[in-house]
C-alpha positions as CSV (number, residue, x, y, z in Angstrom):
1,X,-33.2,-90.1,-116.0
2,X,-32.5,-93.5,-114.3
3,X,-32.9,-93.6,-110.2
4,X,-28.7,-93.2,-109.1
5,X,-28.4,-90.7,-112.1
6,X,-26.0,-87.8,-109.9
7,X,-27.4,-84.6,-110.6
8,X,-24.8,-81.0,-109.8
9,X,-26.5,-78.5,-107.4
10,X,-25.5,-74.7,-106.8
11,X,-23.6,-76.0,-103.7
12,X,-21.6,-78.1,-105.2
13,X,-22.5,-81.6,-104.6
14,X,-23.5,-84.7,-106.4
15,X,-27.2,-85.4,-105.5
16,X,-29.2,-88.4,-106.8
17,X,-32.2,-87.3,-109.2
18,X,-34.4,-88.9,-107.0
19,X,-33.7,-87.0,-104.0
20,X,-33.7,-83.4,-105.7
21,X,-36.8,-81.4,-104.4
22,X,-38.5,-78.6,-105.9
23,X,-36.7,-75.4,-104.9
24,X,-33.2,-77.0,-105.0
25,X,-30.9,-74.6,-106.6
26,X,-28.9,-76.2,-109.3
27,X,-25.6,-75.9,-111.8
28,X,-27.3,-75.3,-115.1
29,X,-26.7,-73.4,-118.7
30,X,-28.5,-71.0,-121.1
31,X,-31.1,-73.5,-123.1
32,X,-30.1,-71.7,-126.2
33,X,-27.1,-69.1,-127.2
34,X,-28.4,-65.5,-126.5
35,X,-29.4,-63.7,-129.2
36,X,-29.1,-67.0,-131.5
37,X,-26.3,-68.0,-133.8
38,X,-23.0,-66.2,-132.8
39,X,-23.0,-65.7,-129.1
40,X,-22.1,-68.9,-126.8
41,X,-24.3,-70.7,-124.1
42,X,-23.4,-69.3,-120.9
43,X,-23.3,-71.5,-117.2
44,X,-26.3,-70.6,-115.4
45,X,-28.2,-71.2,-111.8
46,X,-31.3,-72.7,-112.2
47,X,-34.5,-73.5,-109.4
48,X,-36.3,-76.9,-109.4
49,X,-40.0,-75.7,-110.4
50,X,-41.7,-79.5,-110.1
51,X,-40.2,-82.9,-110.6
52,X,-42.3,-86.6,-111.3
53,X,-41.5,-90.2,-111.4
54,X,-42.9,-92.4,-113.6
55,X,-41.9,-96.2,-115.3
56,X,-41.1,-96.2,-118.9
57,X,-38.6,-98.0,-121.3
58,X,-35.0,-96.9,-120.7
59,X,-31.5,-96.8,-122.8
60,X,-28.0,-97.2,-121.0
61,X,-25.6,-95.0,-122.9
62,X,-22.5,-95.6,-122.6
63,X,-19.4,-93.5,-123.2
64,X,-15.6,-93.8,-124.1
65,X,-14.6,-93.3,-120.7
66,X,-16.6,-96.5,-119.4
67,X,-19.0,-94.4,-117.9
68,X,-22.8,-94.4,-118.6
69,X,-26.1,-92.9,-118.2
70,X,-29.5,-94.5,-117.9
71,X,-32.6,-92.1,-119.7
72,X,-35.7,-92.5,-121.9
73,X,-35.4,-92.4,-125.2
74,X,-36.8,-88.7,-125.4
75,X,-34.7,-87.6,-122.9
76,X,-32.2,-84.7,-124.5
77,X,-28.5,-83.8,-124.6
78,X,-26.7,-81.2,-125.5
79,X,-24.8,-82.5,-128.8
80,X,-22.2,-81.9,-131.2
81,X,-23.9,-81.6,-134.8
82,X,-22.5,-84.1,-136.6
83,X,-21.3,-81.9,-139.6
84,X,-20.2,-78.7,-138.0
85,X,-18.9,-77.9,-134.4
86,X,-21.8,-76.3,-133.0
87,X,-24.4,-78.0,-130.3
88,X,-28.0,-78.8,-130.7
89,X,-30.3,-80.8,-128.6
90,X,-30.7,-84.5,-129.2
91,X,-32.6,-87.2,-127.7
92,X,-31.4,-90.6,-126.8
93,X,-33.5,-92.0,-129.6
94,X,-31.5,-89.4,-132.1
95,X,-28.4,-90.6,-130.8
96,X,-26.0,-92.4,-132.6
97,X,-22.8,-94.3,-131.7
98,X,-19.7,-91.8,-132.1
99,X,-22.0,-88.7,-131.1
100,X,-20.5,-86.9,-128.5
101,X,-22.4,-85.3,-125.6
102,X,-21.2,-81.6,-124.1
103,X,-19.7,-82.0,-120.6
104,X,-19.0,-79.5,-118.0
105,X,-17.0,-81.2,-115.3
106,X,-16.5,-84.8,-114.2
107,X,-18.5,-86.1,-111.2
108,X,-16.1,-86.5,-108.2
109,X,-16.3,-89.1,-105.2
110,X,-16.7,-88.9,-101.5
111,X,-14.4,-85.8,-99.3
112,X,-11.5,-87.5,-98.2
113,X,-9.0,-86.2,-95.3
114,X,-6.9,-84.3,-98.3
115,X,-9.8,-82.3,-99.4
116,X,-10.4,-80.9,-96.4
117,X,-7.2,-79.7,-95.5
118,X,-7.2,-78.1,-99.1
119,X,-10.6,-76.6,-98.1
120,X,-9.3,-75.6,-94.8
121,X,-6.2,-73.8,-97.2
122,X,-8.7,-72.3,-99.1
123,X,-10.7,-70.6,-96.2
124,X,-7.4,-69.1,-94.8
125,X,-5.3,-68.2,-97.6
126,X,-7.8,-68.7,-100.3
127,X,-9.1,-66.3,-103.0
128,X,-12.0,-66.5,-105.8
129,X,-12.3,-64.2,-108.0
130,X,-15.4,-63.9,-111.1
131,X,-13.6,-61.5,-113.7
132,X,-16.1,-59.0,-115.4
133,X,-14.0,-59.5,-118.8
134,X,-14.9,-63.7,-118.8
135,X,-13.6,-66.8,-116.7
136,X,-12.6,-67.0,-113.2
137,X,-10.2,-68.2,-110.8
138,X,-9.3,-69.7,-107.5
139,X,-6.1,-69.1,-106.1
140,X,-4.0,-69.7,-102.6
141,X,-1.1,-67.9,-101.2
142,X,2.0,-68.9,-99.0
143,X,5.3,-68.2,-98.9
144,X,8.0,-70.9,-100.0
145,X,7.9,-73.6,-97.4
146,X,6.1,-77.0,-96.6
147,X,3.1,-75.6,-96.6
148,X,2.7,-74.0,-100.4
149,X,4.6,-77.5,-101.3
150,X,1.8,-79.3,-99.9
151,X,-0.5,-77.7,-101.2
152,X,1.1,-78.0,-104.7
153,X,1.6,-81.6,-104.3
154,X,-2.4,-81.8,-103.4
155,X,-3.4,-79.9,-107.1
156,X,-1.0,-82.5,-108.5
157,X,-1.9,-85.3,-107.5
158,X,-6.0,-84.4,-108.0
159,X,-4.3,-83.9,-112.0
160,X,-5.6,-80.3,-111.8
161,X,-4.2,-77.8,-114.0
162,X,-2.5,-74.5,-112.2
163,X,-0.1,-72.4,-112.5
164,X,2.3,-70.6,-110.0
165,X,2.7,-66.7,-109.6
166,X,5.0,-65.2,-107.3
167,X,4.8,-61.4,-105.8
168,X,8.3,-60.0,-104.9
169,X,6.8,-56.5,-103.8
170,X,7.9,-55.2,-100.5
171,X,4.7,-54.6,-98.8
172,X,4.4,-50.6,-98.1
173,X,2.9,-51.7,-94.7
174,X,3.3,-54.5,-92.2
175,X,2.2,-58.2,-93.5
176,X,2.0,-61.4,-92.0
177,X,4.1,-63.0,-94.9
178,X,6.8,-60.2,-93.7
179,X,9.2,-59.1,-96.8
180,X,9.3,-62.8,-98.5
181,X,8.3,-63.5,-101.8
182,X,4.6,-64.8,-101.7
183,X,3.5,-67.5,-104.1
184,X,0.3,-67.9,-105.5
185,X,-1.5,-71.4,-107.1
186,X,-3.9,-70.4,-109.6
187,X,-6.5,-72.8,-111.0
188,X,-8.5,-70.9,-113.9
189,X,-10.0,-74.0,-116.1
190,X,-14.0,-74.4,-115.0
191,X,-14.1,-77.7,-114.9
192,X,-11.0,-78.2,-112.3
193,X,-12.9,-75.2,-110.4
194,X,-15.9,-77.2,-110.1
195,X,-13.9,-80.1,-109.1
196,X,-11.6,-78.3,-106.6
197,X,-14.0,-76.3,-105.0
198,X,-16.8,-79.4,-104.6
199,X,-14.4,-81.5,-103.4
200,X,-13.0,-79.4,-100.6
201,X,-16.0,-77.0,-100.1
202,X,-14.3,-74.0,-98.6
203,X,-16.9,-72.2,-96.3
204,X,-15.6,-69.0,-97.3
205,X,-16.8,-69.3,-100.6
206,X,-20.5,-70.7,-100.0
207,X,-23.6,-69.5,-101.8
208,X,-20.7,-67.7,-104.2
209,X,-22.1,-68.7,-107.9
210,X,-18.9,-67.8,-109.8
211,X,-20.0,-69.7,-112.7
212,X,-23.1,-67.3,-113.4
213,X,-22.7,-65.8,-116.9
214,X,-19.5,-67.4,-117.7
215,X,-19.0,-69.5,-120.8
216,X,-19.1,-73.1,-120.9
217,X,-15.7,-74.7,-119.9
218,X,-12.9,-74.6,-122.6
219,X,-11.4,-77.5,-123.9
220,X,-14.2,-78.8,-125.5
221,X,-15.4,-81.4,-123.1
222,X,-17.5,-84.0,-124.1
223,X,-18.4,-87.5,-124.0
224,X,-18.2,-89.9,-126.9
225,X,-20.8,-92.5,-127.4
226,X,-19.8,-96.0,-127.9
227,X,-23.0,-97.8,-127.4
228,X,-26.9,-97.5,-126.9
229,X,-28.3,-100.4,-125.4
230,X,-32.5,-100.8,-124.8
231,X,-33.1,-101.9,-120.8
232,X,-36.5,-103.2,-119.4
233,X,-39.0,-100.6,-118.4
234,X,-37.8,-98.7,-115.3
235,X,-38.5,-95.8,-112.9
236,X,-37.4,-92.6,-114.2
237,X,-37.3,-89.0,-112.7
238,X,-38.6,-85.8,-114.4
239,X,-37.1,-82.3,-113.2
240,X,-38.7,-79.2,-114.8
241,X,-36.1,-75.9,-113.5
242,X,-35.8,-72.0,-114.4
243,X,-33.3,-72.5,-117.5
244,X,-34.8,-75.7,-118.9
245,X,-31.5,-77.6,-118.5
246,X,-29.3,-79.2,-115.6
247,X,-26.1,-81.1,-115.2
248,X,-26.5,-84.5,-114.9
249,X,-23.5,-87.0,-114.4
250,X,-21.6,-84.1,-115.7
251,X,-23.7,-84.0,-119.2
252,X,-25.8,-81.2,-120.1
253,X,-29.1,-82.2,-119.7
254,X,-32.6,-80.8,-120.8
255,X,-35.8,-81.0,-118.9
256,X,-38.1,-84.0,-120.2
257,X,-41.5,-84.0,-120.5
258,X,-43.1,-83.0,-117.2
259,X,-45.4,-80.1,-118.7
260,X,-46.8,-83.4,-121.2
261,X,-47.0,-85.3,-118.0
262,X,-49.3,-83.1,-116.6
263,X,-51.2,-82.7,-119.5
264,X,-51.5,-86.5,-119.8
265,X,-52.7,-86.7,-116.3
266,X,-55.9,-84.1,-117.0
267,X,-56.6,-85.8,-120.4
268,X,-57.1,-89.3,-118.7
269,X,-58.5,-88.2,-115.4
270,X,-61.0,-85.5,-116.3
271,X,-64.1,-85.9,-119.0
272,X,-64.3,-83.6,-121.7
273,X,-60.7,-81.9,-121.5
274,X,-59.4,-80.0,-124.7
275,X,-55.8,-79.7,-125.1
276,X,-53.5,-78.2,-127.4
277,X,-49.7,-78.7,-127.9
278,X,-47.9,-76.7,-130.1
279,X,-44.5,-75.6,-131.3
280,X,-42.2,-74.3,-133.9
281,X,-42.4,-76.3,-136.4
282,X,-43.3,-80.0,-137.6
283,X,-40.4,-81.9,-136.3
284,X,-40.5,-80.3,-132.6
285,X,-44.7,-80.8,-132.7
286,X,-43.7,-84.7,-133.6
287,X,-41.5,-84.8,-130.3
288,X,-44.3,-83.7,-128.1
289,X,-46.5,-86.0,-129.7
290,X,-44.0,-88.4,-129.3
291,X,-43.6,-87.9,-125.5
292,X,-47.4,-88.1,-125.0
293,X,-47.1,-91.6,-126.6
294,X,-44.5,-92.6,-124.2
295,X,-46.5,-91.4,-121.3
296,X,-49.6,-93.1,-122.2
297,X,-48.0,-96.4,-123.2
298,X,-46.6,-96.7,-119.6
299,X,-49.4,-96.0,-117.6
300,X,-50.7,-98.7,-115.8
301,X,-53.4,-100.6,-117.3
302,X,-56.0,-99.8,-115.0
303,X,-55.6,-96.1,-116.1
304,X,-55.0,-96.7,-120.1
305,X,-57.7,-94.6,-121.4
306,X,-59.6,-95.8,-124.2
307,X,-57.9,-94.2,-127.5
308,X,-60.8,-93.5,-130.2
309,X,-58.6,-91.7,-133.0
310,X,-55.1,-91.4,-133.3
311,X,-53.4,-89.7,-136.1
312,X,-49.8,-89.2,-135.6
313,X,-48.7,-85.5,-134.6
314,X,-52.0,-84.4,-135.6
315,X,-54.5,-85.5,-132.7
316,X,-55.1,-88.4,-130.1
317,X,-59.1,-88.7,-129.3
318,X,-60.2,-90.7,-126.1
319,X,-63.6,-92.3,-126.4
320,X,-65.0,-92.9,-123.5
321,X,-63.2,-89.9,-121.5
322,X,-64.4,-87.6,-124.5
323,X,-61.1,-85.6,-124.3
324,X,-58.9,-84.8,-126.9
325,X,-55.0,-83.4,-127.6
326,X,-54.8,-81.3,-130.7
327,X,-51.1,-80.9,-132.0
328,X,-50.4,-77.7,-134.0
329,X,-47.1,-75.9,-136.2
330,X,-46.5,-72.1,-134.9
331,X,-46.4,-71.1,-138.6
332,X,-49.8,-72.8,-140.1
333,X,-51.6,-69.9,-141.3
334,X,-55.3,-70.8,-139.7
335,X,-53.5,-69.6,-136.2
336,X,-53.0,-72.0,-133.6
337,X,-56.2,-72.6,-131.9
338,X,-57.9,-70.3,-133.4
339,X,-61.5,-71.1,-133.3
340,X,-61.2,-73.2,-130.6
341,X,-61.5,-73.5,-126.9
342,X,-59.1,-75.0,-124.9
343,X,-58.6,-76.3,-121.4
344,X,-54.8,-76.6,-121.4
345,X,-52.5,-75.3,-123.7
346,X,-48.6,-75.9,-124.0
347,X,-46.5,-74.0,-126.1
348,X,-42.7,-74.6,-126.6
349,X,-39.9,-73.0,-128.7
350,X,-42.0,-69.4,-128.8
351,X,-39.3,-67.3,-128.9
352,X,-38.5,-69.1,-132.6
353,X,-42.1,-68.8,-133.6
354,X,-42.8,-66.3,-136.9
């Protein structure tokens, strides 16, 4: 993804992708729905395992909101299927105008004085609950008066979805609110909770990963693609996370080709290297091949190796280096990698192999 792309961290800050470091904690989602078809993807936390920078041809994807994101053609996003209501990973090269990309929330701006005030209010009178039955909510409690009115006004002006509950019970023991009814302002929508807690940054909820194991936000949040335009070769950034996913500009984003980049580095710098790249089917194998070609095509001239043989989706042989990469499908009858020795092996989608 392009420089300046904002990534959502686990402490609910938007950090430029070029500033993300190995070991950082991010908000993420399941790469695949648990158990295959049926159960929904869940929200997760992820750790950054690796990062890389490279120069590659990029594209600007613009949405119906007027916002946009820059990425390479091989970068995948979680998109709504064109024929059903399910979702699938689709690269920018495969995305078409009219496609919808799944969102988790919308990026927010700098913290204001009012945000800080509400954050302090949450520290004093707030509560955060992640329900075992699913969902979560953040609440503030207060008796009727100017403070309650100001808090409600803040939520309204920020376009947060909330409702008010009232507790008329007389406390059995003394309470700081006395015997007056206590009102509770409740925010339950996950996208609103990300916004509210990210903007206000209350100290008391620091480190609480309340989204963990929850379904993606309701409301079918999606960004509709209105244009895809090629750009010049730009500096782009790859991340590898423990879940294989992260949130970029509010969009559900997949890992990119960092494993392929590491493989390409060995192939182009060490003579006699044998690499095996395998996946579940021909389409996935072609993705690996395409990523390798993108990396090789964008190497500086002094690092580009001489290619002796190049059979699409099958193998690439580097003449002077005597290195080669083979691409194989997991279902092939001869067995993946059988009868050969390899220095580097990269297998993907292993859970779906026959």
